[in-house]
Backbone as CSV, one residue per row, in Angstrom:
resi,resn,N_x,N_y,N_z,CA_x,CA_y,CA_z,C_x,C_y,C_z
1,MET,127.740,-31.502,-90.244,127.046,-31.226,-91.288,125.817,-30.606,-90.943
2,ARG,125.373,-29.415,-91.539,124.131,-28.789,-91.218,122.913,-29.665,-91.349
3,GLY,122.239,-29.798,-90.124,120.987,-30.590,-90.266,121.207,-32.015,-89.905
4,LEU,122.357,-32.494,-89.999,122.638,-33.860,-89.590,123.868,-34.036,-88.735
5,ALA,123.737,-34.825,-87.698,124.910,-35.464,-86.783,124.612,-36.736,-86.405
6,ARG,125.308,-37.288,-85.457,125.083,-38.521,-85.059,123.700,-39.024,-84.628
7,ARG,123.097,-38.231,-83.966,121.669,-38.374,-83.683,120.721,-38.629,-84.865
8,GLU,120.946,-37.734,-85.658,120.041,-37.820,-87.001,120.554,-38.984,-87.869
9,PHE,121.790,-39.259,-87.830,122.395,-40.473,-88.529,121.649,-41.744,-87.878
10,CYS,121.460,-41.843,-86.734,120.815,-42.957,-86.135,119.251,-42.954,-86.682
11,LEU,118.810,-41.787,-86.811,117.263,-41.771,-87.364,117.317,-42.289,-88.756
12,VAL,118.448,-41.989,-89.589,118.425,-42.552,-91.032,118.529,-43.959,-91.063
13,LEU,119.370,-44.489,-90.040,119.488,-46.100,-89.927,118.172,-46.670,-89.568
14,LEU,117.363,-46.077,-88.682,116.152,-46.572,-88.332,115.179,-46.699,-89.349
15,ARG,115.224,-45.658,-90.464,114.429,-45.762,-91.525,114.317,-46.902,-92.129
16,ARG,115.424,-47.592,-92.633,115.586,-48.874,-93.217,115.315,-50.000,-92.232
17,MET,115.431,-49.919,-90.899,115.071,-50.933,-90.036,113.764,-51.011,-89.859
18,ALA,112.933,-49.860,-89.928,111.543,-49.870,-89.850,110.826,-50.802,-90.918
19,ASP,111.398,-51.066,-91.917,110.939,-51.891,-93.151,110.642,-53.315,-92.357
20,VAL,111.614,-53.729,-91.474,111.545,-55.063,-90.962,110.886,-55.023,-89.348
21,ARG,111.352,-54.045,-88.755,110.850,-53.989,-87.339,110.365,-52.654,-86.871
22,PRO,109.027,-52.307,-87.399,108.523,-50.925,-87.099,108.365,-50.955,-85.688
23,ASP,108.025,-51.991,-84.932,107.817,-51.841,-83.444,109.014,-51.339,-82.720
24,LEU,110.385,-52.007,-83.087,111.493,-51.611,-82.418,111.875,-50.140,-82.774
25,THR,111.746,-49.721,-83.964,112.194,-48.469,-84.390,111.272,-47.328,-83.758
26,ALA,109.885,-47.603,-83.557,109.164,-46.731,-82.979,109.499,-46.436,-81.460
27,ALA,109.806,-47.533,-80.739,110.218,-47.612,-79.365,111.705,-46.909,-79.199
28,ALA,112.280,-46.861,-80.302,113.730,-46.255,-80.244,113.574,-44.709,-80.341
29,LEU,112.652,-44.163,-80.917,112.517,-42.654,-81.333,112.613,-41.891,-79.851
30,PRO,111.808,-42.226,-78.879,111.963,-41.517,-77.626,113.168,-41.564,-77.048
31,ARG,113.950,-42.747,-77.100,115.400,-42.802,-76.644,116.271,-41.843,-77.127
32,LEU,115.916,-41.332,-78.349,116.898,-40.229,-79.216,116.093,-38.907,-78.951
33,GLY,115.032,-38.867,-78.135,114.421,-37.580,-78.040,113.771,-37.094,-79.437
34,ALA,113.351,-38.078,-80.099,112.902,-37.611,-81.515,111.508,-38.097,-81.835
35,THR,110.843,-37.355,-82.844,109.467,-37.473,-83.332,109.575,-38.395,-84.633
36,ARG,108.511,-38.943,-85.130,108.504,-39.457,-86.270,108.771,-38.374,-87.443
37,ALA,108.309,-37.320,-87.208,108.490,-36.134,-88.201,110.077,-35.807,-88.231
38,GLU,110.724,-35.718,-87.123,112.120,-35.430,-87.146,112.880,-36.712,-87.944
39,ALA,112.307,-37.843,-87.556,113.077,-39.045,-88.331,112.881,-38.800,-89.714
40,HIS,111.703,-38.703,-90.123,111.371,-38.350,-91.582,112.262,-37.245,-92.217
41,ALA,112.368,-36.242,-91.484,113.109,-35.086,-91.979,114.752,-35.430,-92.027
42,ALA,115.221,-36.186,-91.039,116.661,-36.642,-91.144,116.775,-37.630,-92.376
43,HIS,115.768,-38.720,-92.694,116.044,-39.291,-93.773,116.008,-38.599,-95.179
44,THR,114.996,-37.581,-95.168,114.767,-36.758,-96.331,116.304,-35.947,-96.562
45,ARG,116.781,-35.482,-95.622,117.930,-34.717,-95.612,119.103,-35.544,-96.303
46,TRP,119.317,-36.874,-95.534,120.279,-37.714,-96.082,120.243,-37.929,-97.591
47,GLN,118.929,-38.412,-97.842,118.626,-38.614,-99.329,118.983,-37.500,-100.295
48,ALA,118.679,-36.334,-99.763,118.966,-35.118,-100.597,120.585,-34.966,-100.781
49,LEU,121.131,-35.301,-99.605,122.757,-35.150,-99.705,123.402,-36.358,-100.635
50,GLN,122.676,-37.420,-100.521,123.265,-38.509,-101.239,123.014,-38.148,-102.906
51,HIS,122.123,-37.321,-103.263,121.820,-37.107,-104.675,122.267,-35.575,-105.054
52,SER,122.825,-34.906,-104.092,123.267,-33.532,-104.500,124.640,-33.506,-105.101
53,ARG,124.662,-32.677,-106.107,125.908,-32.516,-106.907,127.024,-31.825,-105.969
54,ARG,126.476,-30.928,-105.065,127.395,-30.233,-104.249,127.877,-30.660,-102.895
55,ALA,127.150,-31.728,-102.464,127.507,-32.407,-101.235,128.583,-33.317,-101.387
56,PRO,129.284,-33.486,-100.144,130.494,-34.229,-100.063,130.043,-35.617,-100.468
57,ARG,131.070,-36.555,-101.100,130.737,-37.882,-101.466,131.421,-38.792,-100.607
58,GLY,130.906,-40.100,-100.575,131.630,-41.095,-99.974,132.029,-40.983,-98.530
59,LEU,133.289,-41.188,-98.260,133.788,-41.051,-96.815,133.763,-39.543,-96.457
60,ALA,133.864,-38.581,-97.301,133.787,-37.237,-96.867,132.363,-36.776,-96.296
61,LEU,131.278,-37.415,-96.971,130.179,-37.277,-96.474,129.832,-37.729,-94.939
62,ARG,130.218,-39.089,-94.955,130.217,-39.665,-93.560,130.944,-38.849,-92.664
63,SER,132.163,-38.460,-92.857,133.109,-37.697,-91.808,132.302,-36.327,-91.474
64,ALA,131.718,-35.711,-92.615,130.990,-34.335,-92.280,129.835,-34.627,-91.376
65,VAL,129.046,-35.750,-91.397,127.929,-35.960,-90.538,128.413,-36.515,-89.195
66,LEU,129.261,-37.399,-89.189,129.716,-38.165,-88.035,130.807,-37.499,-87.173
67,GLY,131.570,-36.759,-87.682,132.812,-36.063,-87.145,133.999,-36.928,-87.328
68,PRO,134.951,-36.748,-86.519,136.246,-37.453,-86.573,135.874,-38.835,-85.958
69,PRO,136.314,-39.933,-86.471,136.175,-41.317,-86.099,136.910,-41.600,-84.461
70,GLU,136.309,-42.352,-83.917,136.815,-42.751,-82.627,138.021,-43.752,-82.934
71,GLU,137.997,-44.356,-83.955,139.000,-45.586,-84.359,139.312,-45.430,-85.872
72,LEU,140.536,-45.415,-86.237,141.130,-45.465,-87.497,142.202,-46.459,-87.607
73,GLU,141.826,-47.448,-88.728,142.903,-48.522,-88.795,143.091,-48.797,-90.230
74,ASP,144.346,-48.877,-90.564,144.857,-49.287,-91.948,144.705,-50.838,-91.978
75,ARG,144.222,-51.389,-93.148,144.109,-52.772,-93.313,144.465,-53.008,-94.692
76,ARG,144.903,-54.349,-95.121,145.202,-54.828,-96.390,144.295,-55.979,-96.596
77,PHE,143.600,-55.922,-97.640,142.796,-56.989,-98.279,143.455,-57.518,-99.518
78,GLY,144.056,-58.671,-99.622,144.854,-58.926,-100.878,145.835,-57.901,-101.261
79,ASP,145.715,-57.272,-102.308,146.552,-56.280,-102.874,145.846,-54.905,-102.695
80,LEU,144.806,-54.809,-101.901,144.132,-53.636,-101.831,144.286,-52.891,-100.280
81,ASP,144.785,-51.798,-100.217,144.859,-50.928,-98.923,143.553,-50.395,-98.754
82,VAL,142.971,-50.475,-97.647,141.832,-49.831,-97.220,142.036,-49.267,-95.678
83,GLN,141.132,-48.343,-95.305,141.039,-47.743,-94.121,139.664,-48.135,-93.307
84,VAL,139.839,-48.526,-92.207,138.425,-48.875,-91.229,138.380,-47.578,-90.390
85,ARG,137.158,-47.095,-90.299,136.770,-45.973,-89.373,135.684,-46.481,-88.722
86,ARG,135.682,-46.038,-87.295,134.515,-46.493,-86.445,134.171,-45.283,-85.541
87,TRP,132.775,-45.072,-85.441,132.128,-44.087,-84.608,131.173,-44.826,-83.698
88,PRO,131.257,-44.271,-82.442,130.256,-44.591,-81.529,128.805,-43.907,-82.002
89,LEU,127.538,-44.468,-81.716,126.421,-43.809,-81.849,125.595,-43.865,-80.696
90,PRO,124.695,-42.773,-80.356,123.891,-42.581,-79.282,122.878,-43.694,-79.008
91,LEU,122.240,-44.193,-79.907,121.282,-45.318,-79.787,121.799,-46.567,-79.408
92,TRP,123.019,-47.021,-79.821,123.465,-48.297,-79.573,124.909,-48.056,-78.925
93,PRO,125.058,-47.919,-77.609,126.304,-47.796,-76.974,127.260,-48.909,-77.044
94,HIS,126.854,-50.117,-77.184,127.647,-51.299,-77.297,127.933,-51.699,-78.745
95,LEU,127.727,-50.614,-79.795,127.893,-50.808,-81.197,128.649,-49.555,-81.642
96,TRP,129.301,-49.768,-82.840,129.888,-48.727,-83.521,129.536,-48.706,-84.904
97,TRP,129.558,-47.543,-85.623,129.246,-47.560,-87.068,130.689,-47.673,-87.738
98,GLU,130.770,-48.564,-88.535,132.217,-48.861,-89.294,132.066,-48.661,-90.747
99,VAL,133.072,-47.942,-91.301,133.040,-47.554,-92.636,134.539,-48.108,-93.158
100,LEU,134.260,-49.021,-94.244,135.558,-49.449,-94.910,135.614,-48.710,-96.166
101,SER,136.762,-47.957,-96.163,137.049,-46.938,-97.392,138.198,-47.321,-98.234
102,GLY,138.293,-46.966,-99.459,139.558,-47.105,-100.265,140.144,-45.795,-100.753
103,PRO,140.945,-45.929,-101.705,141.647,-44.730,-102.238,140.643,-43.782,-102.592
104,GLY,140.918,-42.405,-102.415,140.022,-41.358,-102.822,138.709,-41.355,-102.018
105,GLY,138.726,-41.897,-100.888,137.469,-41.892,-100.039,136.331,-42.768,-100.462
106,ALA,136.278,-43.651,-101.392,135.372,-44.304,-101.829,134.840,-45.339,-100.672
107,VAL,133.590,-45.446,-100.420,133.131,-46.258,-99.373,132.831,-47.701,-99.850
108,TYR,133.513,-48.688,-99.397,133.191,-50.121,-99.862,132.114,-50.759,-99.091
109,ASN,132.102,-50.469,-97.760,131.115,-51.216,-96.816,130.829,-50.317,-95.738
110,GLU,129.618,-50.395,-95.226,129.429,-49.800,-93.770,128.295,-50.388,-93.271
111,HIS,128.552,-50.734,-91.895,127.452,-51.229,-91.077,127.872,-51.111,-89.625
112,LEU,126.918,-51.590,-88.736,127.063,-51.602,-87.270,127.862,-52.869,-86.955
113,VAL,128.899,-52.630,-86.069,129.770,-53.627,-85.617,129.825,-53.661,-84.004
114,ARG,130.423,-54.616,-83.434,130.418,-54.757,-82.012,131.499,-53.735,-81.390
115,ALA,131.244,-52.881,-80.435,132.162,-52.002,-79.892,133.183,-52.620,-79.062
116,PRO,134.381,-52.176,-78.812,135.137,-52.781,-77.707,134.605,-52.803,-76.331
117,GLY,134.656,-53.813,-75.509,134.234,-54.009,-74.362,132.695,-54.195,-74.210
118,SER,132.067,-54.509,-75.233,130.621,-54.713,-75.285,130.225,-55.790,-74.251
119,PRO,129.130,-55.537,-73.560,128.682,-56.458,-72.596,127.734,-57.505,-73.283
120,VAL,127.324,-57.369,-74.428,126.544,-58.392,-75.082,127.243,-59.776,-75.078
121,PRO,126.451,-60.815,-74.711,127.030,-62.194,-74.631,127.242,-62.671,-76.042
122,PRO,128.160,-63.669,-76.115,128.371,-64.108,-77.620,127.270,-64.745,-78.266
123,ALA,127.192,-64.643,-79.408,126.005,-65.414,-80.153,126.278,-66.815,-80.257
124,THR,125.196,-67.512,-80.105,125.208,-69.111,-80.449,124.068,-69.427,-81.405
125,GLY,123.993,-70.524,-81.870,123.046,-70.838,-82.876,121.592,-70.818,-82.229
126,ARG,121.487,-70.988,-80.820,120.170,-70.912,-80.109,120.128,-69.694,-79.433
127,ARG,120.962,-68.772,-79.247,120.879,-67.565,-78.531,121.417,-66.363,-79.530
128,LEU,120.318,-65.874,-80.281,120.547,-64.769,-81.006,119.740,-63.556,-80.633
129,LEU,120.234,-62.400,-80.029,119.676,-61.367,-79.527,119.330,-60.257,-80.443
130,VAL,118.073,-60.011,-80.703,117.690,-58.870,-81.746,118.037,-57.724,-81.144
131,TRP,118.649,-56.877,-82.054,118.995,-55.539,-81.807,120.224,-55.424,-80.801
132,GLU,120.833,-56.526,-80.670,122.194,-56.734,-79.855,123.214,-57.336,-80.725
133,HIS,123.039,-58.508,-81.331,124.085,-59.095,-82.066,124.140,-58.556,-83.500
134,VAL,125.286,-58.488,-84.066,125.510,-57.911,-85.270,125.889,-58.977,-86.277
135,LEU,126.012,-58.754,-87.471,126.388,-59.545,-88.639,127.652,-60.532,-88.251
136,ASP,128.651,-59.729,-87.968,129.982,-60.495,-87.793,129.716,-61.553,-86.480
137,ASP,128.825,-61.295,-85.603,128.712,-62.280,-84.486,128.008,-63.561,-85.002
138,VAL,127.247,-63.468,-86.089,126.543,-64.648,-86.475,127.048,-65.375,-87.686
139,VAL,127.740,-64.647,-88.663,128.338,-65.263,-89.720,129.374,-66.171,-89.461
140,GLY,129.939,-65.797,-88.283,131.158,-66.577,-87.760,130.764,-67.911,-87.130
141,LEU,129.444,-68.107,-86.881,129.123,-69.327,-86.198,129.154,-70.544,-87.237
142,PRO,129.491,-71.815,-86.732,129.744,-72.858,-87.585,128.511,-73.201,-88.409
143,GLY,128.838,-73.421,-89.574,127.715,-73.636,-90.523,126.912,-72.514,-90.854
144,ALA,127.271,-71.420,-90.589,126.477,-70.203,-91.027,126.862,-69.839,-92.420
145,ARG,125.673,-69.621,-93.258,125.842,-69.186,-94.593,124.942,-67.877,-94.887
146,GLY,125.698,-66.762,-95.248,124.949,-65.579,-95.295,125.145,-64.882,-96.738
147,ALA,124.147,-64.031,-97.050,124.128,-63.487,-98.464,123.353,-62.118,-98.209
148,GLY,123.732,-61.165,-98.942,122.971,-59.942,-98.995,123.705,-58.833,-99.608
149,VAL,123.180,-57.564,-99.265,123.842,-56.373,-99.763,123.974,-55.444,-98.504
150,VAL,124.762,-54.246,-98.753,125.185,-53.546,-97.629,123.984,-53.228,-96.617
151,THR,122.893,-52.945,-97.025,121.828,-52.703,-96.168,121.097,-53.762,-95.677
152,ARG,121.051,-54.991,-96.304,120.259,-56.077,-95.655,121.103,-57.338,-95.956
153,TRP,121.162,-58.244,-94.905,121.678,-59.491,-94.991,120.772,-60.654,-94.416
154,GLU,120.853,-61.741,-94.922,120.140,-62.977,-94.345,121.291,-63.927,-94.070
155,VAL,121.258,-64.586,-92.868,122.039,-65.668,-92.553,121.304,-66.884,-92.215
156,SER,121.552,-67.955,-92.879,121.103,-69.247,-92.582,121.807,-70.116,-91.715
157,LEU,121.269,-70.722,-90.564,121.964,-71.429,-89.643,121.705,-73.037,-90.083
158,PRO,122.689,-73.803,-89.556,122.364,-75.411,-89.909,121.082,-75.814,-89.232
159,ASP,120.500,-75.285,-88.114,119.346,-75.828,-87.442,118.189,-75.298,-88.186
160,GLY,118.287,-74.581,-89.356,116.987,-74.066,-90.031,116.633,-72.539,-89.613
161,ALA,117.557,-72.115,-88.717,117.169,-70.783,-88.257,117.585,-69.727,-89.458
162,ARG,116.843,-68.664,-89.516,117.147,-67.557,-90.395,117.269,-66.374,-89.805
163,ALA,118.374,-65.686,-89.831,118.531,-64.330,-89.227,118.618,-63.273,-90.231
164,VAL,117.857,-62.127,-89.977,117.690,-60.910,-90.951,118.423,-59.823,-90.214
165,PHE,119.213,-59.181,-90.876,120.002,-57.912,-90.565,119.727,-56.865,-91.355
166,VAL,119.635,-55.613,-90.674,119.573,-54.267,-91.497,120.806,-53.482,-90.844
167,TRP,121.520,-52.918,-92.020,122.735,-52.291,-91.583,123.657,-52.986,-90.514
168,GLY,123.717,-54.298,-90.623,124.604,-55.106,-89.790,123.812,-55.533,-88.461
169,LEU,122.812,-55.198,-87.984,122.164,-55.268,-86.731,121.022,-56.256,-86.929
170,LEU,120.964,-57.405,-86.097,120.049,-58.337,-86.113,118.599,-57.768,-85.832
171,GLN,117.713,-58.081,-86.759,116.438,-57.503,-86.616,115.269,-58.579,-86.323
172,GLN,115.614,-59.881,-86.919,114.657,-60.853,-86.705,115.232,-62.293,-86.846
173,VAL,114.757,-63.277,-85.990,115.131,-64.602,-86.206,113.818,-65.370,-86.357
174,THR,113.971,-66.395,-87.387,112.683,-67.219,-87.550,113.341,-68.583,-87.714
175,ARG,112.584,-69.482,-86.890,112.866,-71.022,-87.020,111.528,-71.721,-87.521
176,ASP,111.776,-72.478,-88.526,110.724,-73.245,-89.225,109.604,-72.067,-89.519
177,GLY,110.144,-70.971,-90.173,109.150,-70.037,-90.569,108.272,-69.174,-89.559
178,GLN,108.631,-69.477,-88.259,107.916,-68.840,-87.282,108.824,-67.913,-86.434
179,PRO,108.417,-66.606,-86.099,109.440,-65.799,-85.274,109.912,-66.578,-84.175
180,ALA,111.060,-66.437,-83.735,111.695,-66.892,-82.591,112.514,-65.661,-82.028
181,ILE,111.745,-64.772,-81.417,112.205,-63.351,-80.989,112.842,-63.569,-79.696
182,ARG,114.189,-63.300,-79.497,114.806,-63.071,-78.320,115.202,-61.540,-78.356
183,ARG,114.779,-60.600,-77.603,115.123,-59.347,-77.657,115.739,-58.901,-76.376
184,ALA,116.688,-58.130,-76.362,117.252,-57.539,-75.150,116.184,-56.274,-74.614
185,PRO,116.084,-55.953,-73.480,115.272,-54.735,-73.206,115.606,-53.635,-73.774
186,LEU,114.662,-52.747,-74.202,114.850,-51.419,-74.604,115.315,-50.622,-73.525
């Protein structure tokens, strides 16, 4: 799509992540060869597309920006047939962007997920890696309880830790109200 591709889509994702982790998002911009102005322009363009009458909607918009998916899978949830599409993104080579869509291209859910063959070690209650582990890694831990919306999730663990996710990517872990940051190197 004119003005937006996978690199710019990463910038769009970073905009929401900056609400929680401005330090990590600022450090990520040079890895994409981007400036703050470019990040702002990508976010503005994405928002304009979201509200434009003439822009593609739902899955068509994601496909126009991200191109053909690396993976496409049909899945059934109860009596609902859905399609799962996954795209690699340049900023997170161990993750993919996943879109769950229904009939007519309606987007039901979208977030970052683990890529096949990812070298990231499994999550444990005491080992949660910021910007490495994803929501699916943590909600599957014994006793984990999660709640949220597409862009933001919080997962509470039995030991009192609280994990905060944006677009499915772990942003912050607190224990007893204090940051318990374990971060993989940028």
